[in-house]
Structures are given as C-alpha cells and as structure tokens.
A tleap script that builds the chain and sets N, CA, C and O, in Angstrom:
source leaprc.protein.ff14SB
mol = sequence {
  NMET LYS ASN ARG ILE ARG ILE TYR VAL ILE
  CYS LEU MET THR LEU GLY LEU VAL GLY LEU
  THR GLY PRO THR ALA LEU TRP SER ALA ARG
  ALA GLU ILE ASP VAL PRO PRO ALA SER ALA
  ILE ARG LEU THR PRO PRO ALA PRO VAL PHE
  ASP GLN ALA LYS ARG LEU GLU GLU LEU ALA
  SER ARG ARG LYS ARG VAL ALA GLU THR ILE
  GLY SER ARG GLY MET LEU ARG ALA CLEU
}
set mol.1.N position { -71.381 -13.168 20.264 }
set mol.1.CA position { -70.614 -12.138 19.821 }
set mol.1.C position { -69.612 -11.369 20.176 }
set mol.1.O position { -69.341 -10.375 19.501 }
set mol.2.N position { -68.885 -11.708 21.317 }
set mol.2.CA position { -67.509 -11.610 21.803 }
set mol.2.C position { -66.723 -12.739 21.001 }
set mol.2.O position { -65.743 -12.710 20.257 }
set mol.3.N position { -67.429 -13.586 21.391 }
set mol.3.CA position { -66.523 -14.213 20.606 }
set mol.3.C position { -65.864 -14.478 19.082 }
set mol.3.O position { -64.929 -15.231 18.807 }
set mol.4.N position { -66.536 -13.743 18.304 }
set mol.4.CA position { -66.735 -13.311 17.426 }
set mol.4.C position { -65.753 -11.957 16.941 }
set mol.4.O position { -65.085 -11.828 15.915 }
set mol.5.N position { -65.898 -11.245 17.814 }
set mol.5.CA position { -64.993 -9.876 17.895 }
set mol.5.C position { -63.651 -10.629 18.286 }
set mol.5.O position { -62.760 -10.441 17.458 }
set mol.6.N position { -63.306 -11.433 19.349 }
set mol.6.CA position { -62.530 -11.913 19.487 }
set mol.6.C position { -61.275 -12.661 18.217 }
set mol.6.O position { -60.193 -12.262 17.785 }
set mol.7.N position { -61.789 -13.414 18.065 }
set mol.7.CA position { -61.357 -14.176 16.259 }
set mol.7.C position { -60.919 -12.946 15.526 }
set mol.7.O position { -59.722 -12.960 15.238 }
set mol.8.N position { -61.734 -11.653 15.071 }
set mol.8.CA position { -61.539 -11.048 14.501 }
set mol.8.C position { -60.071 -10.320 14.785 }
set mol.8.O position { -59.195 -10.083 13.953 }
set mol.9.N position { -60.068 -10.036 16.208 }
set mol.9.CA position { -59.106 -9.413 16.438 }
set mol.9.C position { -57.690 -10.662 16.605 }
set mol.9.O position { -56.720 -10.212 15.995 }
set mol.10.N position { -57.564 -11.212 16.863 }
set mol.10.CA position { -56.855 -12.449 16.651 }
set mol.10.C position { -56.221 -12.419 15.265 }
set mol.10.O position { -54.996 -12.516 15.181 }
set mol.11.N position { -57.006 -12.285 14.123 }
set mol.11.CA position { -56.916 -12.567 12.590 }
set mol.11.C position { -56.312 -11.390 12.093 }
set mol.11.O position { -55.600 -11.424 11.090 }
set mol.12.N position { -56.589 -10.141 12.845 }
set mol.12.CA position { -56.274 -9.079 12.530 }
set mol.12.C position { -55.042 -8.615 13.444 }
set mol.12.O position { -54.610 -7.550 13.001 }
set mol.13.N position { -54.388 -9.014 14.476 }
set mol.13.CA position { -52.940 -9.487 14.785 }
set mol.13.C position { -52.082 -10.410 14.178 }
set mol.13.O position { -50.961 -10.021 13.849 }
set mol.14.N position { -52.422 -11.572 13.973 }
set mol.14.CA position { -52.292 -12.470 12.975 }
set mol.14.C position { -51.737 -11.909 11.618 }
set mol.14.O position { -50.602 -12.003 11.150 }
set mol.15.N position { -52.715 -11.377 11.185 }
set mol.15.CA position { -52.060 -10.643 9.890 }
set mol.15.C position { -50.757 -9.467 9.948 }
set mol.15.O position { -49.815 -9.341 9.166 }
set mol.16.N position { -51.133 -8.593 11.311 }
set mol.16.CA position { -50.212 -7.535 11.489 }
set mol.16.C position { -48.711 -8.108 11.692 }
set mol.16.O position { -47.616 -7.557 11.583 }
set mol.17.N position { -48.930 -8.875 11.888 }
set mol.17.CA position { -47.435 -9.792 12.553 }
set mol.17.C position { -46.837 -10.569 11.212 }
set mol.17.O position { -45.636 -10.351 11.055 }
set mol.18.N position { -47.220 -11.117 10.580 }
set mol.18.CA position { -47.080 -11.612 8.991 }
set mol.18.C position { -46.537 -10.756 8.203 }
set mol.18.O position { -45.676 -10.958 7.347 }
set mol.19.N position { -47.440 -9.052 8.725 }
set mol.19.CA position { -47.035 -7.991 7.613 }
set mol.19.C position { -45.507 -7.405 7.810 }
set mol.19.O position { -44.809 -6.770 7.019 }
set mol.20.N position { -45.246 -7.845 9.141 }
set mol.20.CA position { -44.070 -6.878 9.632 }
set mol.20.C position { -42.990 -7.802 9.424 }
set mol.20.O position { -41.839 -7.408 9.236 }
set mol.21.N position { -43.420 -9.413 9.460 }
set mol.21.CA position { -42.137 -10.139 9.477 }
set mol.21.C position { -41.928 -10.319 7.954 }
set mol.21.O position { -40.868 -10.775 7.526 }
set mol.22.N position { -42.636 -10.067 7.388 }
set mol.22.CA position { -42.164 -9.999 5.661 }
set mol.22.C position { -41.272 -9.244 4.840 }
set mol.22.O position { -40.483 -9.569 3.953 }
set mol.23.N position { -41.605 -8.112 5.376 }
set mol.23.CA position { -40.268 -7.148 4.610 }
set mol.23.C position { -38.925 -6.939 5.598 }
set mol.23.O position { -37.841 -6.393 5.396 }
set mol.24.N position { -39.478 -7.602 6.716 }
set mol.24.CA position { -37.947 -7.592 7.812 }
set mol.24.C position { -36.698 -8.672 6.667 }
set mol.24.O position { -35.744 -8.308 5.980 }
set mol.25.N position { -37.221 -9.877 6.883 }
set mol.25.CA position { -37.155 -11.023 6.151 }
set mol.25.C position { -36.536 -11.246 4.787 }
set mol.25.O position { -35.767 -12.102 4.350 }
set mol.26.N position { -37.224 -10.022 4.182 }
set mol.26.CA position { -36.827 -9.762 2.590 }
set mol.26.C position { -35.474 -9.105 2.663 }
set mol.26.O position { -34.491 -9.474 2.019 }
set mol.27.N position { -35.522 -7.968 3.617 }
set mol.27.CA position { -34.733 -6.671 3.827 }
set mol.27.C position { -33.140 -7.717 4.402 }
set mol.27.O position { -32.078 -7.417 3.857 }
set mol.28.N position { -33.136 -8.847 5.452 }
set mol.28.CA position { -32.119 -9.353 5.279 }
set mol.28.C position { -31.811 -10.360 4.097 }
set mol.28.O position { -30.709 -10.871 4.295 }
set mol.29.N position { -32.224 -10.680 3.287 }
set mol.29.CA position { -32.242 -11.744 2.206 }
set mol.29.C position { -31.247 -10.713 1.747 }
set mol.29.O position { -30.029 -10.882 1.817 }
set mol.30.N position { -31.780 -9.732 1.315 }
set mol.30.CA position { -31.147 -8.374 0.253 }
set mol.30.C position { -29.814 -8.146 0.557 }
set mol.30.O position { -29.013 -8.392 -0.344 }
set mol.31.N position { -29.239 -7.593 1.976 }
set mol.31.CA position { -28.344 -7.315 2.312 }
set mol.31.C position { -27.190 -8.737 2.371 }
set mol.31.O position { -25.985 -8.523 2.243 }
set mol.32.N position { -27.753 -10.230 2.587 }
set mol.32.CA position { -26.929 -11.116 2.471 }
set mol.32.C position { -26.269 -10.889 1.322 }
set mol.32.O position { -25.052 -11.072 1.302 }
set mol.33.N position { -27.090 -10.365 -0.059 }
set mol.33.CA position { -26.574 -11.235 -1.529 }
set mol.33.C position { -25.784 -9.864 -1.987 }
set mol.33.O position { -25.050 -9.878 -2.976 }
set mol.34.N position { -26.011 -8.538 -1.102 }
set mol.34.CA position { -25.360 -7.113 -1.312 }
set mol.34.C position { -25.701 -7.035 -2.444 }
set mol.34.O position { -24.920 -7.476 -3.287 }
set mol.35.N position { -27.058 -6.418 -2.906 }
set mol.35.CA position { -27.211 -5.900 -4.250 }
set mol.35.C position { -27.609 -4.889 -3.743 }
set mol.35.O position { -28.408 -4.847 -2.807 }
set mol.36.N position { -27.061 -3.867 -4.343 }
set mol.36.CA position { -27.019 -2.209 -4.362 }
set mol.36.C position { -28.986 -1.732 -4.586 }
set mol.36.O position { -29.913 -2.236 -5.219 }
set mol.37.N position { -28.876 -0.841 -3.908 }
set mol.37.CA position { -30.657 -0.240 -4.083 }
set mol.37.C position { -30.724 0.408 -5.721 }
set mol.37.O position { -29.751 0.963 -6.233 }
set mol.38.N position { -31.952 0.238 -6.372 }
set mol.38.CA position { -31.622 0.640 -7.931 }
set mol.38.C position { -31.916 1.852 -7.607 }
set mol.38.O position { -32.364 2.124 -6.493 }
set mol.39.N position { -31.716 2.691 -8.479 }
set mol.39.CA position { -31.677 4.607 -8.835 }
set mol.39.C position { -32.443 4.408 -9.530 }
set mol.39.O position { -32.777 3.574 -10.372 }
set mol.40.N position { -32.837 5.590 -8.964 }
set mol.40.CA position { -34.185 6.052 -10.370 }
set mol.40.C position { -33.772 7.196 -11.187 }
set mol.40.O position { -34.453 7.879 -11.952 }
set mol.41.N position { -32.617 7.275 -10.904 }
set mol.41.CA position { -31.579 8.100 -12.194 }
set mol.41.C position { -31.037 7.472 -13.074 }
set mol.41.O position { -29.937 6.968 -12.843 }
set mol.42.N position { -31.554 7.349 -14.127 }
set mol.42.CA position { -30.593 6.872 -15.220 }
set mol.42.C position { -29.871 7.793 -16.559 }
set mol.42.O position { -30.403 8.721 -17.170 }
set mol.43.N position { -28.856 7.358 -16.721 }
set mol.43.CA position { -27.963 8.072 -17.475 }
set mol.43.C position { -28.276 7.312 -18.714 }
set mol.43.O position { -28.644 6.155 -18.915 }
set mol.44.N position { -27.936 8.626 -19.706 }
set mol.44.CA position { -28.421 8.559 -21.147 }
set mol.44.C position { -27.568 7.979 -21.946 }
set mol.44.O position { -26.917 8.975 -21.630 }
set mol.45.N position { -26.845 7.325 -22.727 }
set mol.45.CA position { -25.692 7.227 -23.667 }
set mol.45.C position { -25.757 8.604 -24.506 }
set mol.45.O position { -26.778 9.260 -24.711 }
set mol.46.N position { -24.322 8.931 -24.991 }
set mol.46.CA position { -24.334 9.750 -26.239 }
set mol.46.C position { -24.878 9.804 -27.195 }
set mol.46.O position { -25.174 8.695 -27.639 }
set mol.47.N position { -25.176 10.621 -27.771 }
set mol.47.CA position { -26.103 10.729 -29.174 }
set mol.47.C position { -24.826 10.749 -29.925 }
set mol.47.O position { -23.735 11.318 -29.899 }
set mol.48.N position { -25.854 9.338 -31.003 }
set mol.48.CA position { -24.712 9.609 -31.916 }
set mol.48.C position { -23.945 10.346 -33.088 }
set mol.48.O position { -24.544 11.232 -33.698 }
set mol.49.N position { -22.864 10.072 -33.371 }
set mol.49.CA position { -22.149 10.854 -34.427 }
set mol.49.C position { -22.193 10.751 -35.391 }
set mol.49.O position { -21.665 9.861 -36.057 }
set mol.50.N position { -23.039 11.909 -35.874 }
set mol.50.CA position { -22.864 11.624 -37.445 }
set mol.50.C position { -22.139 12.498 -38.551 }
set mol.50.O position { -22.221 13.726 -38.533 }
set mol.51.N position { -21.366 11.744 -39.597 }
set mol.51.CA position { -20.515 12.948 -40.781 }
set mol.51.C position { -21.671 13.449 -41.287 }
set mol.51.O position { -22.647 12.743 -41.540 }
set mol.52.N position { -21.620 14.724 -41.464 }
set mol.52.CA position { -22.065 15.552 -41.874 }
set mol.52.C position { -22.895 15.273 -43.886 }
set mol.52.O position { -23.762 15.687 -44.655 }
set mol.53.N position { -22.183 14.647 -43.795 }
set mol.53.CA position { -22.196 13.737 -45.612 }
set mol.53.C position { -23.275 12.976 -45.377 }
set mol.53.O position { -24.307 13.022 -46.046 }
set mol.54.N position { -23.068 12.234 -44.397 }
set mol.54.CA position { -23.816 11.005 -44.516 }
set mol.54.C position { -25.231 11.618 -43.460 }
set mol.54.O position { -26.351 11.156 -43.677 }
set mol.55.N position { -25.045 12.548 -42.473 }
set mol.55.CA position { -26.604 13.173 -42.387 }
set mol.55.C position { -27.918 13.778 -43.576 }
set mol.55.O position { -29.139 13.724 -43.727 }
set mol.56.N position { -26.203 14.579 -44.484 }
set mol.56.CA position { -27.434 14.762 -45.938 }
set mol.56.C position { -27.757 13.638 -46.871 }
set mol.56.O position { -28.604 13.915 -47.720 }
set mol.57.N position { -27.310 12.544 -46.891 }
set mol.57.CA position { -27.408 11.570 -47.082 }
set mol.57.C position { -28.975 10.953 -46.749 }
set mol.57.O position { -29.982 10.777 -47.435 }
set mol.58.N position { -28.646 10.741 -45.429 }
set mol.58.CA position { -30.045 10.278 -45.099 }
set mol.58.C position { -31.142 11.283 -45.269 }
set mol.58.O position { -32.203 10.859 -45.726 }
set mol.59.N position { -31.048 12.489 -44.984 }
set mol.59.CA position { -32.145 13.235 -44.914 }
set mol.59.C position { -32.944 13.493 -46.499 }
set mol.59.O position { -34.062 13.939 -46.758 }
set mol.60.N position { -31.783 12.980 -47.425 }
set mol.60.CA position { -32.436 13.379 -49.105 }
set mol.60.C position { -33.197 12.002 -48.704 }
set mol.60.O position { -34.407 12.113 -48.505 }
set mol.61.N position { -32.633 10.759 -48.569 }
set mol.61.CA position { -33.478 9.467 -48.596 }
set mol.61.C position { -34.857 9.560 -47.957 }
set mol.61.O position { -35.943 9.325 -48.487 }
set mol.62.N position { -34.655 9.862 -46.994 }
set mol.62.CA position { -36.227 10.527 -46.163 }
set mol.62.C position { -37.098 10.870 -47.602 }
set mol.62.O position { -37.861 10.224 -48.321 }
set mol.63.N position { -36.528 12.298 -47.605 }
set mol.63.CA position { -37.547 13.002 -48.873 }
set mol.63.C position { -38.133 12.531 -49.858 }
set mol.63.O position { -39.303 12.672 -50.212 }
set mol.64.N position { -36.900 11.683 -50.527 }
set mol.64.CA position { -37.239 10.864 -51.681 }
set mol.64.C position { -38.726 9.857 -51.275 }
set mol.64.O position { -39.748 9.856 -51.961 }
set mol.65.N position { -38.586 9.313 -50.420 }
set mol.65.CA position { -39.194 7.921 -49.488 }
set mol.65.C position { -40.605 8.598 -49.461 }
set mol.65.O position { -41.590 8.022 -49.923 }
set mol.66.N position { -40.673 10.099 -48.784 }
set mol.66.CA position { -42.023 11.286 -48.575 }
set mol.66.C position { -42.598 11.123 -50.111 }
set mol.66.O position { -43.726 10.708 -50.379 }
set mol.67.N position { -41.675 11.502 -50.995 }
set mol.67.CA position { -42.332 11.936 -52.300 }
set mol.67.C position { -42.698 10.707 -53.160 }
set mol.67.O position { -43.681 10.829 -53.890 }
set mol.68.N position { -42.159 9.770 -53.161 }
set mol.68.CA position { -42.586 8.611 -53.595 }
set mol.68.C position { -44.225 7.818 -53.061 }
set mol.68.O position { -45.029 7.235 -53.788 }
set mol.69.N position { -44.293 8.022 -51.834 }
set mol.69.CA position { -44.869 7.971 -51.072 }
set mol.69.C position { -46.752 8.467 -51.363 }
set mol.69.O position { -47.849 8.002 -51.671 }
set mol.70.N position { -46.171 9.496 -51.057 }
set mol.70.CA position { -47.352 10.655 -51.448 }
set mol.70.C position { -47.865 10.827 -53.003 }
set mol.70.O position { -49.041 11.175 -53.099 }
set mol.71.N position { -47.071 10.610 -54.362 }
set mol.71.CA position { -46.969 10.523 -55.556 }
set mol.71.C position { -46.900 11.863 -55.812 }
set mol.71.O position { -46.764 12.769 -54.990 }
set mol.72.N position { -47.034 11.961 -57.399 }
set mol.72.CA position { -46.617 13.353 -57.594 }
set mol.72.C position { -47.875 14.589 -57.923 }
set mol.72.O position { -47.913 15.581 -58.651 }
set mol.73.N position { -48.874 13.913 -56.937 }
set mol.73.CA position { -50.060 14.722 -57.272 }
set mol.73.C position { -50.464 15.127 -56.007 }
set mol.73.O position { -51.527 15.733 -55.877 }
set mol.74.N position { -49.563 14.803 -54.803 }
set mol.74.CA position { -50.095 14.671 -53.353 }
set mol.74.C position { -49.698 16.000 -53.151 }
set mol.74.O position { -49.219 16.838 -53.914 }
set mol.75.N position { -50.065 16.021 -51.693 }
set mol.75.CA position { -49.518 17.519 -51.192 }
set mol.75.C position { -49.260 16.852 -49.831 }
set mol.75.O position { -49.827 15.844 -49.411 }
set mol.76.N position { -48.228 17.641 -49.151 }
set mol.76.CA position { -47.400 17.398 -47.998 }
set mol.76.C position { -48.205 18.836 -46.943 }
set mol.76.O position { -48.374 20.008 -47.281 }
set mol.77.N position { -48.454 18.354 -46.019 }
set mol.77.CA position { -48.636 19.666 -45.174 }
set mol.77.C position { -47.790 19.643 -44.374 }
set mol.77.O position { -46.924 18.790 -44.571 }
set mol.78.N position { -47.664 20.389 -43.337 }
set mol.78.CA position { -46.518 20.843 -42.148 }
set mol.78.C position { -47.670 21.622 -41.010 }
set mol.78.O position { -48.311 22.673 -41.023 }
set mol.79.N position { -47.521 20.497 -40.086 }
set mol.79.CA position { -48.306 21.393 -39.111 }
set mol.79.C position { -47.908 21.761 -38.135 }
set mol.79.O position { -48.604 22.476 -37.414 }
savepdb mol mol.pdb
quit
C-alpha cells in the first residue's frame, strides 16, 4: 500500500514538473520569434460608401426580386 502511494506521488510530481516546464518553454520560444500577443479588440473596416442613385437602384432591384418570388397573388407580411 505504501509503495502504491509512493508511486502515485512520484507520478503527480513528474506531471507537475512537466506542466510547469511546458509553458515556460513555449514562452521563451515566443520571445525569440518576437511575435506580439494577439489583441481581443479588432477594428472593423469603414462601411462602404454608396452613391444615392446606386442605393435606390439596389433597393428597387431587391423589391423586384421579392415581388417575382412571391408572385402576383402573394402577400408579404412584415414582422
């Protein structure tokens, strides 16, 4: 029983040492490459600028497509 406990303790100590050296090795490798850490904040690109005539043309084409899809006897209900 004591030998079994001793083996468990040795295994846990070994796993602990491996766990402690792993991230350290990765951190030093990252420092050698000189890669900046990734940021959680991302900037979005600016919204596209549309000419008023192109915007109205796009809206008209969408309305036409919807009208063709639902047919002449169809009804569209906005929620």
